[in-house]
C-alpha positions in Angstrom: -2.9 -9.7 11.6 -3.4 -6.5 11.7 -3.4 -4.3 14.6 -6.7 -3.1 13.8 -8.7 -6.4 13.8 -6.6 -8.9 15.4 -6.4 -11.3 12.7 -3.6 -12.5 10.9 -4.6 -13.7 7.4 -3.7 -17.4 6.8 -1.1 -18.8 4.3 -3.7 -20.0 1.8 -4.8 -16.5 1.0 -1.3 -15.6 -0.3 -1.4 -18.3 -2.7 2.5 -19.4 -2.5 4.7 -21.3 -4.7 5.4 -23.4 -1.9 7.2 -26.3 -4.4 9.8 -23.5 -5.5 10.0 -21.5 -2.7 10.9 -24.4 -0.6 14.2 -25.2 -3.3 15.2 -21.6 -3.0 13.9 -20.6 -6.6 12.9 -17.0 -5.2 16.5 -16.7 -2.4 19.4 -15.2 -3.5 21.8 -18.0 -4.3 24.4 -17.6 -1.3 21.4 -18.6 0.6 20.9 -22.0 -1.1 24.9 -22.4 -1.1 25.0 -22.2 2.8 22.3 -24.6 3.3 24.1 -27.1 1.2 27.3 -26.5 3.4 25.8 -26.6 7.0 23.8 -29.8 5.8 26.8 -31.4 4.5 29.1 -30.7 7.3 26.1 -32.0 9.8 26.2 -35.1 7.8 29.6 -35.5 8.1 29.6 -34.9 12.1 31.6 -31.9 11.9 32.7 -29.8 14.8 34.1 -25.9 14.9 37.9 -25.7 14.3 38.1 -21.9 14.3 38.0 -19.5 17.2 36.5 -16.4 18.6 38.2 -14.1 21.3 34.7 -12.7 22.4 33.2 -15.5 22.8 36.2 -17.7 24.2 37.0 -14.8 26.9 33.3 -15.9 28.2 34.5 -19.1 28.8 32.5 -20.9 26.1 34.1 -24.3 24.9 33.8 -24.0 20.8 35.4 -27.1 19.7 32.2 -29.3 20.3 29.8 -26.8 18.3 28.0 -28.8 15.8 27.7 -26.0 13.4 25.9 -28.1 10.9 22.7 -27.8 12.8 23.8 -24.4 14.5 20.7 -22.8 16.3 20.7 -18.7 16.0 18.4 -15.7 17.0 17.6 -13.8 13.8 15.9 -10.4 13.4 14.0 -8.7 11.1 14.2 -5.1 11.0 13.8 -1.9 8.6 15.9 1.5 9.1 13.1 4.0 7.5 13.2 7.1 9.7 11.3 8.5 11.3 9.0 5.9 11.4 7.5 3.0 8.9 4.3 1.5 8.8 4.7 -2.6 9.0 3.3 -4.8 6.3 4.4 -7.9 4.8 4.3 -9.6 8.3 1.7 -12.4 7.8 2.9 -13.2 4.2 6.1 -13.7 5.7 5.0 -15.8 8.3 3.4 -17.8 5.9 6.5 -18.6 4.0 7.9 -19.3 7.1 5.5 -21.8 8.6 5.1 -23.5 4.9 8.6 -23.5 3.8 10.7 -24.0 6.6 12.8 -27.5 6.9 14.6 -29.6 4.8 14.4 -31.9 1.8 15.5 -35.8 3.6 17.3 -38.6 1.3 14.2 -39.5 -0.4 13.7 -36.1 -1.5 11.0 -35.5 0.7 10.2 -32.1 2.4 10.2 -32.3 6.3 8.6 -29.6 7.7 10.3 -28.2 10.9 8.3 -25.0 11.5 7.0 -26.4 15.1 10.6 -26.5 16.2 11.2 -23.0 15.4 10.1 -20.1 18.3 8.8 -16.9 16.0 7.5 -13.6 17.2 6.3 -11.0 15.6 4.3 -7.6 15.2 0.8 -7.3 13.6 0.6 -5.7 10.1 -0.2 -2.2 11.0 2.6 -1.7 13.9 4.1 1.5 13.6 7.8 1.4 14.3 10.1 4.4 15.2 13.7 4.5 13.8 16.1 7.6 15.0 19.0 7.1 12.5 20.9 4.4 15.0 21.6 1.2 13.4 22.0 -0.2 17.1 18.7 1.1 17.9 16.1 -0.5 15.9 12.9 -2.2 16.3 12.8 -5.8 14.7 9.5 -6.9 13.2 10.4 -10.5 13.3 12.4 -12.9 15.7 13.4 -16.2 15.1 15.0 -18.8 16.8 16.0 -22.5 15.4 18.2 -24.2 13.1 19.6 -21.7 10.9 19.7 -24.2 7.7 15.9 -24.7 8.3 15.2 -21.2 7.4 18.1 -19.6 5.9 16.5 -20.0 2.4 13.5 -17.3 3.0 15.6 -14.7 3.9 15.6 -13.2 0.6 11.3 -13.5 0.0 10.6 -12.5 3.5 12.5 -9.3 3.3 10.9 -8.9 -0.3 7.7 -8.9 1.2 8.1 -7.0 4.2 9.9 -4.6 2.1 7.3 -4.0 -0.5 4.2 -4.3 1.9 5.7 -1.5 4.5 7.0 0.9 1.4 3.3 0.8 0.1 1.9 1.2 3.4 4.0 3.9 5.0 3.9 5.8 1.6 -0.1 5.5 1.8 -0.2 6.7 5.2 2.0 9.8 4.6 -0.1 10.6 1.9 -3.1 10.2 4.2 -1.7 12.8 6.8 -1.1 15.2 4.0 -4.7 14.6 2.8 -5.7 15.9 5.9 -9.0 13.5 6.6 -10.1 13.3 2.9 -10.4 10.0 1.3 -7.2 9.6 -0.9 -8.0 6.8 -3.9 -5.2 4.1 -4.7 -4.5 4.4 -8.6 -1.0 3.1 -8.5 -2.0 -0.2 -10.5 -0.7 0.8 -14.1 2.7 1.2 -12.8 3.7 -1.9 -12.0 3.2 -5.5 -12.7 0.1 -7.0 -12.0 1.3 -9.7 -9.8 1.9 -7.3 -6.7 -1.7 -5.6 -6.8 -3.2 -7.9 -3.8 -0.3 -7.0 -1.5 -0.1 -3.7 -2.8 -3.8 -3.7 -2.0 -3.8 -4.9 1.3 -1.3 -2.3 2.5 -3.0 0.6 1.1 -6.3 -0.6 2.9 -4.2 -1.2 6.4 -2.7 2.2 6.0 -6.2 3.5 5.4 -7.5 1.9 8.5 -4.8 2.6 10.7 -5.0 6.5 9.8 -8.9 6.6 10.2 -8.1 5.0 13.9 -5.5 7.5 14.4 -7.5 10.3 13.2 -10.9 9.5 14.1 -12.4 9.3 10.3 -14.4 6.3 8.9 -12.7 6.8 5.4 -13.5 3.9 3.0 -10.7 1.9 1.3 -11.0 2.7 -2.5 -9.0 0.4 -4.8 -9.1 0.5 -8.4 -8.9 -3.3 -9.1 -10.6 -6.1 -8.1 -6.9 -7.8 -7.3 -6.2 -5.0 -5.3 -9.0 -6.2 -2.6 -8.4 -9.9 -3.2 -6.8 -10.2 0.5 -9.3 -8.3 2.6 -12.6 -8.4 0.6 -12.5 -5.3 -1.4 -13.5 -4.9 -4.9 -12.4 -2.4 -7.6 -14.0 0.7 -8.5 -14.1 3.5 -11.1 -16.0 5.1 -13.7 -14.9 6.4 -17.0 -11.3 6.6 -18.7 -9.9 9.3 -21.1 -10.0 5.8 -23.4 -14.4 6.0 -23.0 -14.7 9.5 -24.3 -12.5 8.9 -26.9 -14.7 6.0 -28.0 -17.7 8.8 -28.0 -15.8 10.8 -30.2 -14.5 12.9 -27.5 -17.9 13.9 -26.0 -17.6 14.2 -22.5 -21.4 14.8 -21.6 -22.3 12.0 -24.3 -19.9 9.4 -22.3 -21.1 10.3 -19.0 -25.2 10.0 -20.2 -24.5 6.6 -21.9 -22.4 5.6 -18.6 -25.6 7.0 -16.3 -28.0 4.8 -18.6 -26.1 1.7 -18.7 -24.8 1.3 -15.5 -26.4 0.2 -11.9 -27.1 3.7 -9.8 -24.8 2.0 -7.0 -21.8 3.2 -9.5 -21.0 6.9 -8.4 -20.8 9.0 -11.5 -17.5 10.9 -11.4 -17.0 12.5 -14.8 -13.3 12.8 -15.9 -13.2 16.5 -17.4 -10.0 17.2 -19.0 -10.4 15.6 -22.0 -10.7 18.7 -24.2 -8.6 21.1 -21.9 -11.7 22.7 -20.5 -12.4 21.1 -16.8 -14.8 24.0 -16.2 -16.9 24.3 -19.5 -17.0 20.4 -19.4 -18.0 19.8 -15.7 -20.6 22.6 -16.5 -21.8 20.7 -19.4 -22.0 17.3 -17.9 -23.8 19.0 -15.1 -26.6 20.7 -17.1 -27.5 17.1 -19.2 -27.1 15.1 -15.8 -29.5 17.3 -14.1 -32.3 17.8 -16.7 -32.7 14.2 -17.0 -32.9 13.9 -13.2 -35.0 16.6 -12.8 -37.4 15.0 -15.7 -37.4 11.5 -14.3 -38.3 13.3 -10.6 -40.9 15.0 -11.7 -42.5 11.6 -13.5 -42.1 9.8 -10.0 -39.3 7.8 -11.2 -37.1 8.3 -8.3 -34.7 5.2 -8.0 -34.4 5.4 -12.2 -33.6 9.5 -11.3 -30.5 7.7 -8.9 -28.7 7.1 -12.3 -28.5 10.9 -13.1 -26.8 11.8 -9.8 -23.2 13.5 -10.3 -21.2 12.4 -7.8 -18.0 14.2 -8.7 -16.2 15.5 -11.5 -12.2 14.6 -12.0 -9.8 17.0 -13.7 -6.6 15.3 -14.5 -4.7 17.5 -16.5 -1.2 16.8 -17.8 1.4 18.7 -15.8 2.6 20.3 -19.5 -0.9 21.7 -20.3 -2.5 24.5 -19.0 -6.3 24.2 -18.8 -8.2 27.2 -20.9 -9.8 28.3 -17.9 -6.8 28.9 -16.0 -5.0 32.5 -16.9 -1.5 32.2 -17.7 0.9 33.6 -15.0 4.2 32.6 -16.7 4.9 30.1 -13.5 4.4 26.2 -14.1 3.5 25.6 -10.8 0.7 28.1 -11.0 -0.4 27.1 -14.7 0.5 23.5 -15.7 -1.5 20.3 -14.7 -4.1 20.3 -12.0 -3.3 23.0 -9.6 -5.2 25.2 -7.2 -6.4 28.1 -9.2 -8.2 25.6 -11.6 -9.9 23.8 -8.4 -10.7 27.0 -7.1 -12.4 28.1 -10.6 -14.4 24.3 -10.7 -15.5 24.6 -7.3 -17.0 27.9 -8.2 -18.3 26.9 -11.4 -20.3 23.9 -10.1 -21.8 25.6 -7.0 -23.2 28.3 -9.4 -24.3 26.4 -12.4 -28.0 26.0 -11.2 -28.6 29.8 -11.7 -28.4 29.3 -15.5 -31.1 26.6 -15.6 -34.3 28.7 -15.5 -35.8 26.2 -13.0 -39.4 26.4 -11.0 -39.1 28.1 -7.4 -39.7 24.9 -6.3 -36.7 23.2 -8.0 -34.4 25.9 -7.4 -33.1 24.9 -3.8 -33.0 21.1 -4.9 -30.7 21.9 -7.8 -28.6 24.4 -5.9 -28.0 21.1 -3.2 -27.4 18.7 -6.1 -24.7 21.0 -7.4 -23.3 21.3 -4.0 -23.2 17.5 -3.8 -20.6 17.2 -6.6 -17.4 16.3 -5.0 -14.0 17.4 -6.9 -11.8 14.6 -7.5 -8.1 15.8 -8.2 -5.7 13.3 -9.6 -2.5 13.5 -11.8 0.7 14.0 -10.3 -0.2 14.1 -6.6 2.4 13.5 -4.1 2.3 14.1 -0.2 4.1 17.5 -0.6 1.5 18.9 -3.5 -1.4 17.5 -1.1 0.4 19.7 1.5 0.3 22.7 -0.7 -3.3 22.3 -1.7 -4.1 21.5 1.8 -2.4 24.7 3.5 -3.9 26.9 0.2 -7.4 25.1 1.4 -8.2 24.2 -2.2 -11.5 22.7 -2.2 -10.6 19.3 -3.6 -12.3 16.7 -1.8 -10.9 13.7 -2.7 -7.0 12.7 -3.9 -6.4 10.2 -6.2 -2.7 9.1 -6.0 -0.9 7.0 -8.1 3.0 6.3 -8.8 4.0 8.2 -5.7 2.4 5.3 -3.9 5.2 2.9 -5.1 8.4 5.9 -4.3 11.3 3.8 -3.1 14.4 6.4 -2.8 17.0 8.0 -0.5 16.3 11.3 -1.9 12.5 11.8 -0.4 13.2 9.4 2.0 10.6 6.7 0.7 13.2 3.7 1.2 12.2 1.1 3.2 14.1 -1.8 2.5 14.5 -4.6 5.5 17.5 -6.3 6.6 17.7 -9.4 8.6 20.7 -10.5 10.7 21.8 -13.0 12.9 22.1 -11.4 16.1 22.6 -14.5 18.7 23.9 -18.5 18.9 22.8 -21.1 20.6 26.1 -23.1 22.5 25.3 -25.6 25.1 21.9 -24.6 25.6 22.6 -21.4 26.4 22.4 -17.8 24.3 25.0 -15.5 23.7 25.0 -12.3 21.3 26.7 -12.8 18.2 26.3 -10.0 15.4 28.5 -8.4 12.5 29.8 -4.9 13.4 27.1 -2.1 13.2 24.4 -4.3 14.5 23.3 -6.0 17.6 20.1 -8.0 19.0 17.5 -5.7 19.7 13.7 -5.9 21.4 10.4 -4.7 20.2 7.8 -4.7 22.9 5.3 -5.1 20.0 6.5 -8.7 19.4 4.0 -11.3 19.8 4.5 -15.1 20.1 3.3 -16.9 17.3 0.9 -19.7 17.2 -0.8 -21.1 14.3 
């Protein structure tokens, strides 16, 4: 469930490898070991023979505790400051629902999820963290027999860590982009198996940003897999490889694309193949407009829509200086897709119609046709670079962001690792605080009882 629509994703959508997950295939081996130990102790009828001064001081009789069937309260939380956009809850809950339980003497799995008490926040919840590990906001809490769900700690933490990291990174990019659309381009930088989860995390972050900023931006992913969980579909137009197939002629490539692909697909020209983003943009514009005008003059309005240029995309490598950018000797100012290049492109795009020798009745229409062309910037964009562009009022309309969406390190505070701890135990029907030093039971007002 997300905070945006109140609906939880059903377990079926995640296509979990349930059989192997139940047997610990995806779990750190020490969880398999503790389940085996507790199960054997339960069979033997073992009772606790150790000591705990803190509990004894409370007058708790420890000698009759059935450790093999001990019931615990466990909490899942993250410590990314100053906040995290939480995603992965529904997937973690699906794991708990389908894989909590044990194998009986005949090797049949007995699902005991209905004996657990589970609370969780919705996907899309923002949780704060002030740097104090005693003051965290759990996103999932489970009470029940530990050995029934112990083996799921590893995969549930993984689902939360990955989803929340992507969502928080995307949300930070959206904030930096100042209300402009952000395209999700990291598919090529990780294994294909994670695309559905990553695309869902991106989608949640976009919706959350829209809600908080009052925008209505669409989620735009590059693969169909990224839209699998929320009904989206991949979009895109032209790659460098396509231009190479047309012998490096970008204009010819775009014209062929326009002639053969449905008009519903936005025509966005990739214009850095020959390292002349201004010249290539103007050349593509002229060819596209000539065809557009020709069809409009013949009354073929629907066919003319194929030749509306929606945008141009500079993707200049960070070690290259576009020919339209005069060198200043500073790589930040000279190389890659930089502010001076985008300003030059916007000026050239807006003024291109003046060189087309148009009839008077077409001039205003041509001017508007040019003005409607957006500049989609890609190539090495991070929240920091986007903030620089926005501070300088660079006329970029859309940001395409790739590998920085996957960032996970302490240096730039994108580490979104999750932890889960036992924080209470149940003894003789009463709950008692018990956690390792440095941790304690915490609460989160956003936690909701889970009823499937």
